N, C-alpha and C positions, 0 to 999 in steps of 0.2 A: 711516713712517721711524723712529718711536720705538723699534721693536724692534731696529733696527740701531744706534740712537743710545745706548741705555741703557748697554751695557758701556763705551763710550767716555766717556759722561757720568760714570760712576762712577770710571773711572781718571783723568779730567781733574779731578774734584772732589778725589779723594784725593791724587793726585800734586801738584796745584796747591796744596792746603792744606798738604801737607808742605813743598813748596818755599817757599810763602808764609810759613809759620811760621819757617823758617830765616832768610829775609830779614828778617822782623819782629824776630827776636832779634838779628840782626846790627845792624840800625839802632838798636834800643833800647840795645844795649850801647855803641855809639859815642856816642849822645846822652848817656847817663849818664856816660860817660868824658870828656865835654866835648870830643869829637873830631868835631864835625859836619863839619869840613873834609874828613874822610876819607869822607864819604857817597858822593861821586861815584865813589870807587874801588869801593865795594860795588856800585853800579849798573853800573859797567863790567864787573865780574865776572859779574853777572846777565845783562847784555846778551850777553856772550861765550857764556854757557851756552845762552841761547836760540838764538843764531846756530848754535852747534854742533848743537843738537837739530834745527833746521830743515834744516841741511845733511845731517845723517845721514838724515833722512826722504827728502830728494831723492836721495841715493845709493841708498837701498833701492828707490825707485820707478823711477828711470831704469836702474839696473843690471838689475832684474828685467825691464823692458820689452824689453831687448836679447836676452833668452834665448829659446830655443825653448819651445814649449808644455810639453813634458815637463820641461825644465830649470826652467821657472818653477814648476811644481808642486813639484819637489824643493827649490828655493830657498825658496819660501814655506813649505813644510813644515818645513824646518830652522829658519827664523827663528821660526816659531810655537812650536816646542819651546824655542828660546832665550828667547823672550818669556815663556813659562810659567815657566822657571827664574828669570828676573829678577823677575817678579811675585811668585813664591813667596818668594824671598829678601826682597823689599821688605816683604811682609806680615809676615813673622816679625821683621824688623828694627824695623819701626815698632811692632809689639806690644811688643817688648822695650824700645824706646828712648823711647816717648812720654812717660813720666814724667820722664826725665832729659835730654830733648833740650835744654832751655834751658841747663842747666848745661854740657853738653858744647860747645855752640856758643859760649857766652860764654868758655869756657876757650881755644878755638881763636882767637877774635878777640883776646883779650888777648895771646896769643903773636904774632899777626900784627901788632898795633900796635907791638910792640917791635921787629919785624924790618923794618918799612918798608912803603911803599905797594904794592910789587909783591906781597908776601905777602898783603896784604889782598884784592887782586884775585883772587889764586889761591885763597884761602880761600872767598870767595863763589862763585867759578866752580866749584870742586869740590863745594861744598855743594849748589848748584842744578843743576849739570851732570848729575849722576847721575840726578836725577829727570827731567830733560829727555830724556836718552837712553832711559830706561825708557818714558816716555810716547810718544816717537816710534816705538819698536819695537812697543809694544802697539797703538798706533793703526794702524800699517801692517798688522799681522796681522789686526786686526778688520776693517779695510777689505777685505782680501783675502777674509776669510770671508764678508763681506756681499756681495761682488761689486760694490760701489760705494762711493764715498768721501763723498758728501753727508751721509748719515746719521751715520756715525762722526765726521766733522769737526764737524758741528753739535752732536752730543752732547758732544764734547770741549770745544768752545768754551763751551757753556753751563756745563759743569762748572768750567772754569777761571775764568770770570767770577764764578760763585758762590763759588769758593774765594777769589778776590781780595777779594770783599766780606766774607767771613767773617774773613779775615786782617786787613783794615782795622779791622773791628769789634773783634777781639781786641786789636789794637795800641792802639786808642783806648780800650780797656776798656769798650766799649759792650756787648760780648757776653761770655758765659762758656760755654765748652764743655768737657765732660769728654773730653779728647783720648783717654784710654785707652779709654773706652767707644766713642768714635767710630771709632777705628782698629780696635778689635776687631770691631765690627759690620760695617764695610765690608770688613775683611779676610776674614771668613767668606763674604760674598757674592762677593768676588773669587776666592776659592778655587774656588767652584762655577763661575764663569765661566771661570777658567783651565783647569779640567778639560775644558770644552767646546772651548777653543782647542787643548788638547793633542790631543783626538780629531780635530779638524779638521786639525791639522798632520800627524798620522800618516796620515790619509787622503790628504793631498797627497803625502806621501812614497810611499804605495802607488801613487797615480796616476802619480808620476814614475818608478816602477820601482825605487826605492831599497829599499822594504820589500815582502815578499810578502803574499799574502792579499787582493789587490784585489777578487776576486769572492767571497770567503768571508764571506757575510753572516751575522751573528749575529742581527740584527733586520731584518725587512722588513715594515713596516706600510703600505707604499704602497697596498695594496689596500683598506685600511680607514681610512686617514688622508689627507685631502686636503692635499697639500703647499702648495696655494695659499690655504688658509683663513687667517683672521686669527689664530686661536689657534696654528696650526702655524707661521705666519710669526713670531709673537712668540717661541715657544719656540726656533725655529732662530736668530733674531736675537740673543736674550739668552744662551741657553745652548749654542748650536751643536749642538743635538741634532736629528737628521734622521730621517725615517721609515725610511730604510735605513742601517744602520751595520754595518761589518765587525766580525769577532771581535776584531781588534786594537784597534779604536776603543773597543769596549765594555769590554774588559779594562783598557785604559789609563785610560779615564774613571772606572770604578768603583774601580780600584786607587789612582789618584791621589787621588780624593775621600776614600776611606776612610783612607788613610795620612796625607795632609797635614792633613785636617780633624781627625783624632784628635790628631796632634801639636800642632796649633794650639790646640785646646780645652784639652789638658793644660797647655800653656804659659801660657794665660790664667789658669788656676787657680793656677799656681805662681809667676807673676811678682810680684815685690815691688819697690817703688820704690827706686831707688838714686840719690838726688839728688847731683848733682856739686857740689863746693864752688866757690863763686865767688871768683875772685881779683881783687885790686884792678886797676883799669885801668892800662894802661901810660901812658907819658909822652906828650908832645905830638908834633906833626909833626916830620919830619926837619929838619935844619938848613936855615935859609933860604938858606944859601949855595949849595945844590944848584941846578944849572941847571934852570930850569922849562921843561917842554915845553908847547906849545899844548894847551889843554884838549880839543880835539877829536881829537887824534892817536890816543890809546889807544882810545877808543870806536870810531872808524872802523876801526882795525886789528883789533880783536877781532871785529868783524862781517865784515870783508873776508877775513881769513885762513881761517876755516872755510868760507866760501863758495867761495873760490878752490880750497882743497884738495878740497872736494866736487866741484867742476867737473873737476878733474884726475882724480879717482878715476873719475867717470862716463865721462870721455873715454877713459881707459885701459881701463876694463872693457868698454865697448861696442865691438864690432867696427866697423871702418871701413865706413861704408855704401857699398853699390855704387851709390848714387844718382849718384855722379860719372860712372858709366858710362852714356852715352846709347847705347842699342842700336838699330840701324837695323832696320826691318821693311819688306821689299819682296821682289819676285821676284828681283831682282838683287843686293841688298845685305843679305840676311837675316843678322842677327847681327853686322854690322859694328860695331866698337867694343867687342865683348865680350871680356873677359879673365877669367882664373881669379879668382873672388871668394874672400874669406875665409869660413870656416865661420860659420854663424849666420844670423839673420834678416836678409835683405837686401832692398833696394828698388832695382829697375832701372827706368830711364826709357826706355820703349819709344816710339820716334819712327817714324811711318810716312813713309818717304821715297819711297814709290811712288805710283801713280796710282789704286790700287784699295783699297777697304776690306778689311782683312785680320783674320784671327785669328792669334794668335801664342802659342806654347807653349814653356815651358822643359821639356825632356825629357831622359830618359836615352836616347841614340840606340840603345843595344843592345836595350833592352826596350820602348821607346816609352812608358815610364812618365812621367806628367805631374806636374811639381812646381808649376807655376803657369801661368795662362793669362789672356789678354785676348781678348774677343770684340768684333767691330765697331769696330776701330781705324781711324778715318777717315783719308784722305790728309792729310798735313801736321800731324796732331795728335800729341800726346805724352801718354801716361798711365803711371802708376806700376804696376809689377807687383811684388808682395811675395811672397817665397818664402823658405823655410828651406833653407839650403844646408849639406850635410854632405859627408863623404867620398864620392867617386864621379865619374862622368863626366857632363858636361852639354853640351847644345847647344840652339840655338833652332830652332824649326820654324815657318815662316811659311806661311800658307795664304790667298792672295788670293782674293777672291770670283771664282768662275768660273775660277780658275787651279789650277795644280798645287802641291802642297806642296813647299817648299824647306827643306832642313836646313842649318844653319850648320856651320862647323868646330867640333869638340868641344873642351872643355877639361877637365882633371882637377883635382879638389880633394882634398886629403888632410886627414885628421883630422876632428874634429867629430861623430863617431858616425854615426848613420843619419838620413836625412830621410824624411819620409812622402810617398809618391807614389801617384798613382792610375793603375792600368793602364788604358789607353784601351779603350773598347768600340766595336766596329764594328757595322754593320747585320747582318753575317754572324753575329756573336756572339749577337745578339738573335733570329736567325731561328728557332732551335729553341724558345725560350721563347714567341715569338709564335705559332708553329704550335700549341703545346700549349694556349695560352690561347684561341686562336680555336676550337679543338675544344671547350673547356669552354663558351664562349659559345654556340656552335652547338647544343650539347646542351641548354643552359639555355633557349634560344629555342624549341627543339622542345617542351620540357616546358611552357613558357609558353603556347604555342598551345593545347594541350589544356586548360590551366587556365582560360584566358580563355573558351574555348567552354563549359566547365562553368559558369562564372560567368554567362555570357549566358543559358544554359538555365535557371539558377536564377531569374533575373529574369523571363524570358519565362513561366515557370510560376508566378510569384507567390510563390516560396519565398525571401522576403527574409532570414529568419534564416540560412538555409543560404548565401545569397548573401554575407552579411557574413563568414562563415567562409571561403568560397572566395575572396572578394576579398583577404583578408589573405594567404592562401596564394600567390595569383598575384603580389601586389605584393611579397612577400618574395623570390620567385624573380627578378623583374625587378631588385630592389634589390641582388641579389648579383652583378650583371653590371656593376658600376660602372666598371671599367677600359675598357669599350667604349663608354661614353656618347658620347665625342667622335667615334666612328666611325658612330654611328647616324644622324647628320645630323638631318634634320627629323623623323624618326620619334620621337625622344626627346621632343620638345615635344608631339607628338600623344598619346603614350602616357603620359607622366608630367608634363605641363605643369601649371603653377600658375596660380591666378587673379590673382596679383599683376601689375599693369600693364594688365590688361584694363579697358576702359571701365566695364563693369557688374559687374566682379568675378566672384563665383561664379554670377551670373545671366547672364553674357555668353554669347552663342551660340557663341563660340570656345573656351569652357572645356570641355575634353574629357579623356578618358583616365581613369586610375585615380583621380585626385583629384576629378574630376567625379562619378564613381560613389560615392566615399567620402562626399562631401557629401550626395548624395541618400539613400544607404542609412542614414546616421546622423542625418538631419534629417527623417525621416518622409515623404519623397516617395513617391508611389504607384509601383508596378512599371511602369505604362504609360509614365510619364515617363522611366524609366531604360532602357527597351528599346533605344531608338535609340543612346544613348551606349555601352551594353554591346556592341551589334553593331558599332559603329564601332571600339571598342577591339579586338575580336577581329579585325576586318579589318586594322587597323593593325599588330597583332602578327604576323599572317600575312604581311603585306607586308614587314615587317622581316626575318622569318625567310627569305623568298625573296631579299631584297636583300643580306643580310649577307655571303654568300660573295664578292660582287663589290665590296663597299665597301673603300675604301682605309684600312687600319689601319696607321697610322704606328708603326713599332717603337719610336720614341722616346717614344711615349705610355705604354708599359708602366712604365718607372721613375717617370715623373711621377705616374701614377695611384696608385702605391704610397703616396703621401702625400696626394694630393688627395681620394681617396674619403672618408677619415675626417676630412679637413679640412671637407668639406661636411657630414659627419655632425655634427661639433661645432657648425657654424654653423646648420644647419637642423633636424636631428632632435633634438638634445639641448636645443634651445631651445623645441621644440614649434612652430616657425614654420610647418611644412608641414601641421600637423594640421587636417583638415577635419571633425573630429567623431569619428573612430574611437578616438583616444587611443592609437594604436599606433606612435608614433614610436620607441619603444625596440625594437619588433620590426623596424622598418626599420633601426635602428642595428645590431641583431644580424645582419641580412642583409648590411649593408655590411661588418661585421667579417669575416663568412665570405668575402665577395668579396676582401677585402684578404688574407686568409690564403691563398686560392687563388692570388692573384697573386704573393705571396712564394714560394709553392711552386715556381712555374715559373722564378722569378728566382734561386732558391737556388744553382744551380751558379755563376752569375756573382758573387753576393755572397760566397759562402764563400771564394773565392780572393782577393777584394779587401778584405774586412773580416770576417775570421773571427769576431770578437767581437760583430758587430752582430746577427746573427740570434738568438743565444741571449738577448740583451737584449730584442729585439723580441718574441720568443716569450713571455718572462716578462711583458712589458707586455700582450700580447694575452690571456694567461691571466687577468690581473687584471681587465681590462675585461670579459671573458667572464663571470667570476665575479659581477661587479656586475650585469651584464645578466640573468644567470640568476636572481638574487635578486629581480628586478623583475617576474617573471611566474609564474603558476601554471597549468600546462597551456597552453591557448590564450588565457588572459586576461592582458593586459599592463597594468602600472600606467602611467597617463598621466604624462607628464613633469611636469605642473603639480601632480600629487598625490604626487610623491616628497617625503619630508621633506628639510629643508635639508641635513642631514649627508650623506644618501645621494646627493643631487644633486651636492654639492660633491665627494664622493669619485669619482663617475662622471666628472665634468668634469675633475678633476685627473688621473685615471688615463688618460683619453683624451688629454689635453694632453701627458702624459709620453710616451705612445705616439707621438704626432705628432712630438714632439721627437726621439725616437730613430729615426723613419722619415725624418726630414728629409735625412740625408746620401745617401739612395739615389739621388735624381735626379742629383746630382753624380757619384756613384760610377759610375753606368751611363749617363752622358750620351754620346751618339755624338759623338766628336771626329774632326775631319778632319785627324788628325795622322799617320796611317799611310801 
């Protein structure tokens, strides 16, 4: 968490110390002017500034939450750029003002004393309020960059507490700090951090479609840098530098850093102290005849007013939720209670008023595109369906179990841009990809039959060295057929079963197939003890080859396997969990990757029309993983997983994890929906 907390810690320390110094000077000035009775007015102004900063943070958070994903990217990117502007101005202001801050504040307090209590509240409010707004804005942007709020909030809290302690020590004259050097050093670090925030903000604007160049990468180190490693996480958290950065990000980062740091360093050299003259303190309190208000009225008001205003802003900024609409789901009342919603992210309460469990979809009735769905809505139950609504036509489609699909009356929505929808897939759509993939599997099984016979002959003839080579060839062939494992039924356990769970482990009589032979071939077992397992493997493969054309291959399995093949690779092969002595887990992973590539080839026509940007991203991910696997073997010799150096293993795991993340949408995109 420290990598995400450090930037916020620094801003909390710096802004907290700046605000704390201002408050300390205010208090000290009043004490020296023998105006202690005015101290509550200072604290009232400080309290108002804190309330305003918290309210501002709430407005940012809840306003952004009501936007669509694309709008959130644009909103966050814009505020990141604004935050960089604020931080840059703050750095230069404190560098210039650190030496004369005390004199300037004392001069303002002296004037406020002469003008009355209201001006003293305003003076302290304005002096502290600016720091509070800057802190709230910067914390919000760093939390957005980190993807979570715990680290940034913890860092800011620690920084503020430390700043409060330092200010107390300075006020009590316990500590002495060269403020000019302090603000110069922290200013230089903040400039580096702000450069990263600027790059992150511009990337958000590219993701939100505000700026071009989203896929124009100037730096792509994802194939050689593990994004999940501790050092990568630290650099990303503190400096917002990522393994992949666009040309705009890099240009802005370098340009900002060079220009701003140069100006900052030159300014440090040129700055000379300009002490402000101290004026005598003003007179005493206002006339006693003024009507006194209760002491609690103003503090309560200054806290309540920003909170109420923030609540009004959030309420006005967020679209009215459609959660007030309870929409009926049944064969006879599908869509009852549905009226045209406002554009934006909406929540609908779907209530099953029928007697059957149902699926329900929010669709475009013209194209059948799906904007949101709930599966398995039981009779009498209510569940929320969240969807982003934009300009277009919408209707509800209810599909009761065992019944026919029913479509509600449609409604039209204007404005709001475009909402992302999924064009439904039918079994007919998957028929051609399934046919092509079954032909691929059938050909692979035919090849495998010959390879296992060769392996069996090697063992029967006592040629165990050759058997080890032919074992790997056959096992790689089988491992490239991953999308069909669910179809192979009991044959998969016989051919590629593991010893895990067997009473006697690798010595159990039920341990069979490739891994049984692997254990024997790499643990010095004689050929005679391996003849029977080898013959049984050949028989099982031949049986599978004959049974496969008649086996039920669920077309819905194809999209699922696009993700699951490599999920198993990451879990079993890249951990070495299935190794029985050959050390060839990476060869198996390579075969799994080839199988995934073949599966994506047959699914390409469906994916291209539904997510045109997905396959180029996945292809780049596959190329990275392939490059890392190619580096792990020379000829037929593969590096065992446990002999990979830590950096290589982290890179391979990171690249495979990224590939899995980018493959994850495929099952949803190509799910067979009963909405047509």
